[in-house]
LOKOLLUM-719411 format. One record per residue (C-alpha): y, x, z. Coordinates in Angstrom, 1 decimal. Each point is the difference from the previous one (the first is absolute). Example, Ala and Ser with C-alpha at 12.3 -4.5 7.8 and 13.67 -1.06 7.14 Angstrom:
<patis>
@v -4.5, u 12.3, w 7.8 .
@v 3.4, u 1.4, w -0.7 .
</patis>
This chain:
<patis>
@v 3.5, u -21.3, w -42.8 .
@v -1.4, u 1.7, w -3.1 .
@v -1.8, u 2.9, w 1.6 .
@v -3.8, u 0.0, w -0.2 .
@v -2.0, u 2.2, w 2.4 .
@v -3.6, u 0.1, w 1.2 .
@v 0.2, u 0.7, w 3.8 .
@v -2.6, u 2.3, w 1.5 .
@v -0.2, u 0.6, w 3.8 .
@v -0.6, u 3.5, w 1.2 .
@v -0.2, u -0.7, w 3.8 .
@v -0.4, u 3.6, w 0.9 .
@v 3.3, u 0.9, w -1.7 .
@v 1.6, u -3.1, w 1.6 .
@v -1.0, u 1.2, w 3.4 .
@v 1.1, u 3.5, w -0.7 .
@v 3.4, u -1.4, w -1.1 .
@v 0.2, u -1.9, w 3.3 .
@v -1.0, u 3.1, w 2.0 .
@v 2.6, u 2.1, w -1.8 .
@v 2.7, u -2.5, w 0.9 .
@v -1.0, u -0.1, w 3.7 .
@v -0.2, u 3.8, w 0.1 .
@v 3.4, u 0.3, w -1.5 .
@v 1.6, u -2.3, w 2.6 .
@v -1.8, u 1.7, w 2.9 .
@v 1.2, u 3.4, w -1.3 .
@v 3.5, u -1.3, w -0.3 .
@v 0.0, u -1.1, w 3.7 .
@v -1.3, u 3.5, w 1.0 .
@v 2.8, u 1.6, w -2.0 .
@v 2.6, u -2.1, w 1.8 .
@v -1.5, u 0.9, w 3.4 .
@v 0.2, u 3.7, w -0.9 .
@v 3.5, u -0.3, w -1.5 .
@v 1.3, u -1.6, w 3.2 .
@v -1.7, u 2.6, w 2.2 .
@v -2.5, u -2.5, w 1.6 .
@v -2.9, u 1.7, w 1.8 .
@v -3.3, u -1.8, w -0.8 .
@v -3.2, u 0.2, w 2.1 .
@v -3.2, u -1.5, w -1.5 .
@v -2.5, u -1.5, w 2.4 .
@v -0.5, u -2.8, w 2.5 .
@v 3.1, u -0.6, w 2.2 .
@v -0.2, u -1.3, w 3.6 .
@v 3.0, u -0.7, w 2.2 .
@v -0.7, u 1.5, w 3.4 .
@v 3.4, u -0.8, w 1.6 .
@v 3.5, u -0.9, w -0.9 .
@v 1.2, u 3.0, w -2.1 .
@v -3.5, u 1.5, w -0.3 .
@v -2.5, u -0.2, w -2.9 .
@v -3.4, u 1.7, w -0.5 .
@v -1.2, u 0.6, w -3.5 .
@v -3.7, u 0.7, w -0.6 .
@v -0.2, u 1.9, w -3.3 .
@v -2.9, u 0.0, w -2.5 .
@v -1.6, u 3.0, w 1.7 .
@v 0.1, u -1.7, w 3.4 .
@v 2.8, u 2.1, w 1.4 .
@v 2.7, u -1.9, w 1.9 .
@v 3.7, u 0.6, w -0.4 .
@v 2.4, u -1.3, w 2.6 .
@v 3.4, u -1.1, w -1.1 .
@v 3.0, u -0.7, w 2.2 .
@v 2.8, u -2.2, w -1.2 .
@v 2.9, u -2.2, w 1.0 .
@v -1.1, u -3.1, w -1.9 .
@v -3.3, u -1.2, w -1.5 .
@v -0.2, u -2.6, w -2.8 .
@v -3.4, u -1.7, w -0.5 .
@v -0.4, u -0.6, w -3.7 .
@v -3.8, u 0.0, w -0.5 .
@v -0.1, u -3.0, w -2.3 .
@v -3.0, u -2.4, w -0.3 .
@v -3.6, u -0.2, w -1.1 .
@v -2.2, u -2.6, w -1.5 .
@v -1.1, u -3.0, w 2.1 .
@v -3.8, u -0.2, w 0.1 .
@v -2.1, u -3.1, w -0.2 .
@v -2.6, u -0.2, w 2.8 .
@v -3.5, u 0.5, w -1.2 .
@v 0.9, u 1.4, w -3.4 .
@v -0.2, u 3.8, w -0.4 .
@v 2.4, u 1.6, w -2.5 .
@v -1.8, u 2.9, w -1.8 .
@v 2.8, u 0.4, w -2.6 .
@v -2.7, u -0.3, w -2.7 .
@v -1.4, u -3.5, w -0.2 .
@v 2.2, u -1.4, w 2.8 .
@v 3.4, u 1.5, w -0.3 .
@v 3.4, u -0.1, w 1.6 .
@v 3.3, u 0.3, w -1.9 .
@v -0.6, u 3.7, w 0.1 .
@v -3.4, u -0.1, w -1.7 .
@v 1.2, u -2.6, w -2.5 .
@v 2.3, u 2.6, w -1.4 .
@v -2.8, u 2.4, w -0.8 .
@v -2.8, u -2.1, w -1.4 .
@v -1.8, u 2.1, w -2.7 .
@v -0.8, u -2.9, w -2.2 .
@v 1.4, u -3.5, w -0.6 .
@v -2.2, u -2.4, w 2.0 .
@v -1.4, u -2.9, w -1.9 .
@v 0.6, u -2.2, w 3.0 .
@v 2.5, u 0.7, w 2.7 .
@v 0.3, u -2.2, w 3.1 .
@v 3.3, u 0.3, w 2.0 .
@v 0.1, u -1.2, w 3.6 .
@v 3.6, u -1.0, w 0.8 .
@v 2.6, u -1.5, w -2.3 .
@v 2.9, u 2.0, w 1.4 .
@v 2.2, u 2.5, w -1.8 .
@v -2.3, u 2.9, w -0.3 .
@v -3.1, u -2.0, w -0.9 .
@v 1.9, u -1.7, w -2.8 .
@v 1.5, u 3.2, w -1.3 .
@v -3.3, u 1.9, w -0.1 .
@v -2.0, u -3.0, w -1.1 .
@v 2.4, u -0.6, w -2.9 .
@v -0.2, u 3.7, w -1.1 .
@v -3.8, u -0.1, w -0.3 .
@v 0.2, u -3.5, w -1.7 .
@v 2.3, u 1.5, w -2.7 .
@v -2.5, u 2.8, w -0.4 .
@v -2.8, u -2.5, w -0.6 .
@v -1.6, u -0.9, w 3.3 .
@v -0.9, u -3.6, w 0.9 .
@v 2.1, u -0.4, w 3.2 .
@v -0.6, u -2.6, w 2.8 .
@v 2.4, u -0.2, w 2.9 .
@v -1.2, u -1.5, w 3.3 .
@v 2.7, u -1.2, w 2.4 .
@v -0.3, u -1.6, w 3.5 .
@v 3.2, u -2.0, w -0.4 .
@v 0.6, u -2.8, w -2.4 .
@v 2.5, u 2.1, w -2.1 .
@v 0.6, u 3.5, w -1.2 .
@v 2.7, u 2.3, w 1.2 .
@v 0.3, u -1.3, w 3.6 .
@v 3.6, u 0.4, w 1.2 .
@v 1.6, u -0.2, w -3.4 .
@v 1.8, u -3.0, w -1.5 .
@v -2.6, u -2.7, w -0.6 .
@v 1.5, u -1.0, w -3.3 .
@v -0.2, u 3.6, w -1.2 .
@v -3.6, u 0.3, w 1.2 .
@v -1.1, u -3.1, w -1.8 .
@v 1.6, u 1.0, w -3.3 .
@v -1.3, u 3.6, w 0.3 .
@v -3.6, u -1.2, w 0.7 .
@v 0.2, u -2.1, w -3.3 .
@v 1.2, u 3.1, w -1.9 .
@v -2.8, u 2.2, w 1.4 .
@v -2.6, u -2.7, w -0.7 .
@v 1.2, u -0.1, w -3.6 .
@v -0.6, u 3.7, w -0.1 .
@v -3.6, u -0.6, w 1.0 .
@v -0.1, u 0.5, w 3.8 .
@v -2.0, u -2.5, w 2.0 .
@v 1.0, u -1.2, w 3.5 .
@v -2.1, u -1.3, w 2.9 .
@v 2.6, u -1.2, w 2.5 .
@v -0.7, u -1.5, w 3.5 .
@v -3.1, u 2.3, w 0.0 .
@v -1.3, u 2.7, w 2.3 .
@v -2.5, u 2.9, w -0.5 .
@v -2.7, u -0.2, w 2.6 .
@v -2.3, u 2.7, w -1.2 .
@v -0.7, u 2.7, w -2.6 .
@v -3.1, u 1.8, w -1.1 .
@v -0.2, u 2.8, w -2.6 .
@v -2.6, u 1.9, w -2.0 .
@v -0.1, u 2.0, w -3.2 .
@v 0.7, u -3.1, w -2.1 .
@v 3.2, u -1.0, w 1.8 .
@v 1.3, u -2.1, w 2.9 .
@v -1.0, u -3.5, w 1.1 .
@v 2.8, u -1.7, w 1.9 .
@v -0.5, u -3.1, w 2.1 .
@v 3.0, u -2.3, w -0.1 .
@v 0.6, u -3.2, w 2.0 .
@v 2.8, u -2.5, w 0.2 .
@v 2.6, u 1.0, w 2.5 .
@v -0.4, u -3.3, w 1.8 .
@v -3.8, u 0.4, w 0.1 .
@v -2.8, u -1.1, w -2.3 .
@v -2.7, u 1.2, w -2.3 .
@v 0.1, u 3.6, w -1.0 .
@v 0.0, u 1.2, w -3.6 .
@v -0.9, u 3.5, w -1.3 .
@v 2.1, u 1.9, w -2.5 .
@v -1.2, u 3.2, w -1.7 .
@v 2.3, u 2.9, w -0.9 .
@v -0.3, u 3.7, w -1.0 .
@v 2.9, u 0.9, w 2.3 .
@v 1.5, u -1.8, w 3.0 .
@v 3.6, u 0.8, w 0.9 .
@v 1.0, u -0.8, w 3.6 .
@v 3.8, u -0.7, w 0.2 .
@v 0.6, u -2.1, w 3.1 .
@v 3.1, u 1.9, w 1.2 .
@v 1.0, u 3.2, w 1.8 .
@v 0.3, u 1.0, w 3.6 .
@v 2.3, u 2.6, w 1.6 .
@v -1.2, u 3.5, w 0.6 .
@v 0.6, u 0.2, w 3.7 .
@v -3.4, u 1.1, w 1.3 .
@v -0.5, u 3.5, w 1.2 .
@v 3.7, u 0.8, w 0.4 .
@v -0.1, u 0.1, w 3.8 .
@v 2.3, u -3.0, w 0.3 .
@v -2.0, u -1.6, w 2.8 .
@v 0.1, u 3.1, w 2.1 .
@v 3.7, u 0.3, w -0.1 .
@v 0.7, u -3.7, w 0.3 .
@v 1.4, u -0.9, w -3.4 .
@v -0.1, u -3.7, w -0.3 .
@v -1.9, u -1.7, w -2.8 .
@v 0.0, u -3.7, w -1.0 .
@v -3.1, u -2.2, w -0.5 .
@v -0.4, u 1.4, w -3.6 .
@v 0.0, u 3.6, w 1.3 .
@v 3.4, u 0.6, w -1.5 .
@v 2.5, u 2.2, w 1.9 .
@v 2.7, u -2.1, w 1.7 .
@v 3.5, u 1.3, w -0.7 .
@v 3.6, u -1.1, w 0.8 .
@v 2.8, u -0.5, w -2.6 .
@v 0.4, u 3.7, w -0.2 .
@v -3.7, u 0.7, w -0.7 .
@v -0.6, u 1.5, w 3.5 .
@v -3.1, u -0.8, w 2.0 .
@v -0.1, u -0.7, w 3.7 .
@v -0.4, u 3.7, w 0.5 .
@v 3.4, u 1.8, w -0.4 .
@v 0.0, u 2.5, w -2.9 .
@v -2.9, u -1.6, w -1.8 .
@v 0.7, u -2.1, w -3.1 .
@v -2.1, u -1.8, w -2.6 .
@v 0.5, u -1.2, w -3.6 .
@v -1.9, u -1.4, w -3.0 .
@v -3.4, u -1.7, w 0.1 .
@v -0.5, u 0.8, w 3.7 .
@v 2.8, u -2.4, w 1.0 .
@v 0.6, u -3.7, w -0.8 .
@v 1.1, u -1.1, w -3.4 .
@v -1.3, u 0.2, w -3.5 .
@v -2.3, u 2.9, w -0.8 .
@v 2.1, u 1.3, w -2.9 .
@v 0.8, u 3.6, w -0.9 .
@v 3.7, u -0.7, w -0.7 .
@v 0.3, u -1.8, w 3.4 .
@v -1.4, u 3.0, w 1.7 .
@v 2.3, u 2.3, w -2.0 .
@v 3.1, u -1.9, w 1.0 .
@v -1.2, u 0.1, w 3.7 .
@v -0.5, u 3.8, w -0.4 .
@v 3.5, u 0.5, w -1.2 .
@v 1.3, u -2.3, w 2.8 .
@v -1.8, u 1.8, w 2.8 .
@v 1.1, u 3.4, w -1.3 .
@v 3.6, u -1.2, w 0.0 .
@v -0.4, u -1.3, w 3.5 .
@v -1.5, u 3.3, w 1.2 .
@v 3.1, u 1.8, w -1.3 .
@v 2.4, u -2.3, w 1.7 .
@v 0.7, u -2.3, w -2.9 .
@v -0.4, u -3.8, w -0.4 .
@v -3.3, u -0.5, w -1.9 .
@v -0.9, u -3.6, w -0.8 .
@v -2.5, u -1.9, w -2.2 .
@v 0.8, u -3.6, w -1.2 .
@v -3.4, u -1.6, w 0.3 .
@v 1.2, u -3.2, w -1.8 .
@v 0.4, u 2.0, w -3.2 .
@v -3.3, u 1.9, w -0.5 .
@v -1.4, u -0.6, w -3.5 .
@v -3.7, u -0.6, w -0.5 .
@v -1.7, u 0.7, w -3.3 .
@v -3.5, u -0.7, w -1.2 .
@v -0.9, u 2.5, w -2.8 .
@v -2.0, u -2.3, w -2.3 .
@v 0.6, u -1.2, w -3.5 .
@v 2.2, u -1.8, w 0.1 .
@v 1.6, u 1.3, w 3.2 .
@v 1.0, u -2.1, w 3.0 .
@v 3.1, u 0.9, w 2.0 .
@v 1.9, u -1.6, w 2.9 .
@v 2.8, u 0.7, w 2.4 .
@v 1.2, u -2.1, w 2.9 .
@v -1.5, u -3.3, w 1.1 .
@v -2.5, u -2.3, w -1.7 .
@v 0.3, u -3.8, w -0.3 .
@v -2.7, u -0.3, w 2.6 .
@v 1.9, u 2.1, w 2.5 .
@v 3.3, u -1.8, w -0.5 .
@v -1.7, u -3.4, w 0.4 .
@v -1.7, u 1.1, w 3.3 .
@v 3.4, u 1.3, w 1.2 .
@v 1.7, u -3.2, w -0.8 .
@v 2.5, u 1.6, w -2.3 .
@v 1.4, u -2.2, w -2.8 .
@v -0.1, u 1.8, w -3.3 .
@v 0.4, u -0.5, w -3.8 .
@v -2.4, u 1.3, w -2.6 .
@v 0.8, u 1.4, w -3.4 .
@v -3.0, u 0.8, w -2.2 .
@v -0.1, u 1.4, w -3.6 .
@v -3.2, u 0.7, w -2.0 .
@v -0.5, u 3.1, w -2.1 .
@v -1.1, u -2.4, w -2.8 .
@v 3.7, u -0.7, w -0.5 .
@v 1.1, u 3.7, w 0.1 .
@v 0.7, u 1.5, w -3.4 .
@v -1.3, u 3.5, w 0.8 .
@v -3.2, u -1.4, w 1.6 .
@v -0.6, u -2.3, w -3.0 .
@v 0.2, u 2.7, w -2.7 .
@v -2.2, u 2.3, w 2.2 .
@v -2.5, u -2.8, w 0.6 .
@v 0.2, u 0.6, w 3.8 .
@v 1.0, u -3.5, w 1.0 .
@v -2.3, u -0.6, w 3.0 .
@v 2.0, u -0.5, w 3.2 .
@v 3.5, u -0.9, w 1.2 .
@v 2.9, u 1.0, w 2.2 .
@v 0.8, u -2.1, w 3.1 .
@v 3.2, u 0.3, w 2.0 .
@v 0.3, u -1.7, w 3.5 .
@v 3.5, u -0.5, w 1.2 .
@v 1.4, u -1.4, w 3.3 .
@v 1.0, u -3.6, w -0.6 .
@v 3.2, u 0.3, w 2.0 .
@v 1.2, u 3.5, w -0.9 .
@v -1.8, u 0.8, w -3.3 .
@v -1.0, u 3.4, w 1.4 .
@v -3.2, u 1.2, w -1.6 .
@v -2.8, u -0.1, w 2.5 .
@v -2.9, u 1.0, w -2.2 .
@v -1.0, u 0.8, w -3.6 .
@v -3.5, u -0.1, w -1.4 .
@v -1.1, u 1.2, w -3.4 .
@v -3.2, u -0.1, w -2.0 .
@v 0.4, u 1.8, w -3.3 .
@v 0.2, u 3.3, w -1.9 .
@v 1.8, u 2.8, w 1.9 .
@v 0.5, u -2.3, w 3.0 .
@v -0.1, u 3.0, w 2.3 .
@v 3.0, u 1.5, w -1.8 .
@v 1.9, u -3.3, w -0.2 .
@v -0.2, u -0.8, w 3.7 .
@v 2.3, u 3.0, w 0.8 .
@v 3.0, u -1.9, w -1.4 .
@v -0.8, u -2.9, w 2.3 .
@v -0.5, u 2.2, w 3.1 .
@v 3.4, u 1.6, w -0.7 .
@v 1.7, u -3.4, w -0.2 .
@v -1.7, u -1.1, w 3.3 .
@v 1.0, u 3.2, w 1.7 .
@v 3.6, u -0.8, w -0.6 .
@v -0.4, u -3.7, w 1.0 .
@v 0.4, u -1.2, w -3.6 .
@v -0.2, u -3.6, w -1.1 .
@v -1.9, u -1.6, w -2.9 .
@v 3.4, u -0.6, w -1.6 .
@v 0.8, u 3.8, w 0.2 .
@v -3.3, u 0.6, w -1.8 .
@v 0.6, u -2.8, w -2.5 .
@v 3.5, u 1.4, w -0.9 .
@v -1.2, u 3.6, w -0.5 .
@v -0.2, u 0.8, w -3.7 .
@v -3.6, u 1.1, w -1.0 .
@v -0.7, u 1.8, w -3.2 .
@v -1.7, u -1.9, w -2.8 .
@v -2.9, u 0.2, w -0.8 .
@v -1.4, u 1.0, w 3.3 .
@v -2.6, u -1.3, w 2.4 .
@v 2.7, u 0.1, w 2.8 .
@v 1.7, u -3.0, w -1.7 .
@v -2.7, u -2.1, w 1.6 .
@v 1.5, u 1.0, w 3.4 .
@v 3.4, u -1.2, w -1.0 .
@v -1.4, u -3.2, w -1.4 .
@v -2.0, u -0.7, w 3.2 .
@v 3.2, u 0.6, w 2.0 .
@v 1.8, u -2.5, w -2.3 .
@v -2.8, u -2.4, w 0.5 .
@v 0.7, u -0.1, w 3.7 .
@v 3.1, u -2.0, w -1.1 .
@v -2.1, u -1.8, w -2.7 .
@v 2.0, u 1.6, w -2.8 .
@v -2.5, u 2.4, w -1.6 .
@v 0.9, u 0.5, w -3.7 .
@v -3.3, u 0.6, w -1.7 .
@v -2.2, u -2.7, w 1.3 .
</patis>
C-alpha cells in the first residue's frame, strides 16, 4: 500500500495494553452497579434455602442475605483433561495463554474449538509454531462443516498445523519443555510432539459445584447444568439460573440477554430470548461468524433449503484491501425463502453478522436481504450478493 515499516514486538507492552482494556471494562461494570444502587458482596456464595444465601468473605466471615428471588449466574470454568496438570506456565488454560511472558517457539493446542483456534492463531501471528490436536476429524465441531473446511485451509495457509482424529494420551515436562504423546483417535501407534507450551482447550464446564444446590434440591442435568423452565426458574420456586450454568451456547451475549429477560420476568414483564437468533463469532483473522442453523443441522432436520454463497474475492472493498479470504453463505427455506442461517468467513465478520441477525429476528427472507440497498464499496455488499445467489442471480460473479 506504499507504507514501509519494520515491526517490532514488545510483548510486555502488548500485555499491558490488554490488561488496561480488561481493567477498563471491569471498572465500567462496577460503575454501573454503583450508579444503579446495587449492593455487592465479594466472596463465596452458597444457597442455604429458597430466599437465603450465605457469603463467605475473604476474611472468612460469613454474611447471610435474605431475598425474594435468587439468580444463579456463576458462569463456567475450563474443562480439564484427565492426567494432565495445568500449571499455567508450561501447560496452560485459556487464562494462562493470555499472560505468557514470552512468545513460545512451539505451541501445541489440545482442542480445535473456538477458544483453541482464537488463542492459537494469536500466538501464531506473534511468531510461534502452532500445532493443533483434535480428537474429531474436523475443526470447530458444531459449526457448519463447509465453513470449518474452508477455515482450516485459511489457518493452514497462515502456518498452523493440524493433527485431526488424534488424542493426547500423556504429557511429561521438564525445564526444556513438554513432550506430548499423541495417538490416533481410533487407536494405533503413539507419536511424540515437543512444545515449549501446551494449551489445553477442550471446552468449558458450568460452575455449579459448591453452591449448595444438592442440599436444597435444585435439579441438574447430566452435564451438571442447572435445569430451568421457559422462564429461567429452577424446580425450586424463587431460584432462577442464566448463562453458562444452563443449557445453550456458552456466550457472553447469550447470558446478557438472559439476564435482561429474567430481570424483566422478576418485575412482572414478559422477558424472552430467541435462541434461534444467537450470533456466534470466532475472533481470529479473518473472523468467522454465524447465526441460525448450519447446512448440517438443516439436513439432519430434513428441512429443504436453498444456498446462496458469495466469495470476498469478488467483493470490491475486500479486493482493494487484499482481504479476500472467505465468503458469505445464506441458507433460506426452499418453500418460504425465510432465512434460516447465515455463515461468514472474512474481515469484520463479527460486525457484519448483526445485519443478518436483525433480518432473522423479524422473519426476513433472502429476497428481503437481496432487495435492500447496500452502500458501495463495502464488505456488506457480499451479504446482499449471497442473498441474491439464493435465487441464482448474484451480479458480481
